[in-house]
C-alpha positions, 0 to 999 in steps of 0.5 A: 553454499550449503543446501537448506530445506525450505517451504514455500507457500503460495497465496490463495487466489481469493487474496489476489484480486485481478493479480493471480498471475502476477503473484503466481509469477513472483512466487514461482520466480523466487522458488526457481531461484532458490532451487538454482542456488541448490536448496530443496524447496517444497511448495504448498498452497495455503490449504495444503500447508495447514493440513499437512503439518509440514514444518521447516526452519525457513519458510517463505511465501505470500500467505494471507489466510487466517488459519495459515497465518496462525500456524506460521505464528506458532512456527515463528514462536518455535524458532522458524524464520518466516519471510515475511513474518506472520506477525508483520502481515497482521500488522498490514491489516488496515486498522493495525497499519493505520494506528502503527504508521500514524503513531510513529511519524510515517507520512500518512493521510489524516485518518479515522477509525470508525464504527460502521454502526454510526453515521459518518461524521463528515470530518474528511470529504471526499475520502476513502473508506476501507474495511478495518479488519482485513486487506482488500479482497473485493472491490467494495473493500476500498470505496471512494465517497464524495458525500456524507450520504455516499459514506453512510451507504458504504458503512452500511454495506460493511455492517451488513457484511459483518465488518464492525470497523472501517478506516476512513482516509482523507482523499489526497489529490496528486500523483499516485505512486506505487513502490516495492522494496527488498531489505538489505539488497538495494532494490527499490522500485517505484512507478506510476500505476496504470489502471488498465494494466496494474490495478486491483479494482481500477480506483487509480483513475480517481487521481487521474494521470500522473503529472510527474511531480518531482520528489526525493526518492531516497527520502521515499525509500527511507520512509518505506524502510521506516514503515517496514520496521514499524510493522515488523515486515522483515524482508520486503515491503510494498505500498502506495503514496500520493504526492500532494500539497496540503491546503490546496485542491490543485495538483502541483507539477514542479517545472523542469529547469528549461521550462518557461512557465510554472503553475500556481499551486493555489489557483492553478493559473500559468505564470512566467518562470521569472515571477516569484508571485502568482499574477492572479492570486499573488501567492508564492510560486513553488518551483522546487522542493 
């Protein structure tokens, strides 16, 4: 393989809340692998990159700073290959991402884009309120609200911080799953995040311990790829999802083949696997999807 001069840009620590070590490990591993393959790799912090004037035909990194992304867009427009595209990173900002995914048929919680200067309508409660102009940097950038009063307090806090718009997602009770994928490699990995080991702010605990709801991994990967394409993320993707049955407040755990009982998705009562209807509320029992 011919040697290529490549620039790598690490992520500013302020953009890796509680994940500085994890993000550094990913960046360092990629850098080492490229060098092992014979490529010349120059690495920069975001600040070093924007101040140096460095250019290359191939650039990879984990940049999030506005000035860094602006410079990367200029280099992309001049023909550089940037992984992931700075334009794609812009599309991962909360407001832009919500609009793209909801308008292109990617499964997404019901969502609103609201002004922080107006009291919350209460359309979705409980809900998650997220700053619309950026990724989550501080714990307060993603907040859970159970009441209108809590929602108004969160929006007022955003307004005081100069954040004009917020994205409101309906809260979905169910198994929370985190996933990662790399384009054209076959690599796709998902797991149940542990709030004590793999969390930015510990908010995963609101959904509670995963029940192990069965799902189609190929379908999940297909939706991940669709989201990546719509966002113009050209190499790798990551995300979170919740498995939830609309119209219920009960977590649905699908039984295994040898289980003797199944729980009703509507009232939560335990039923014999031989039953087709719930013995308490009469609704159909969900045994598979």
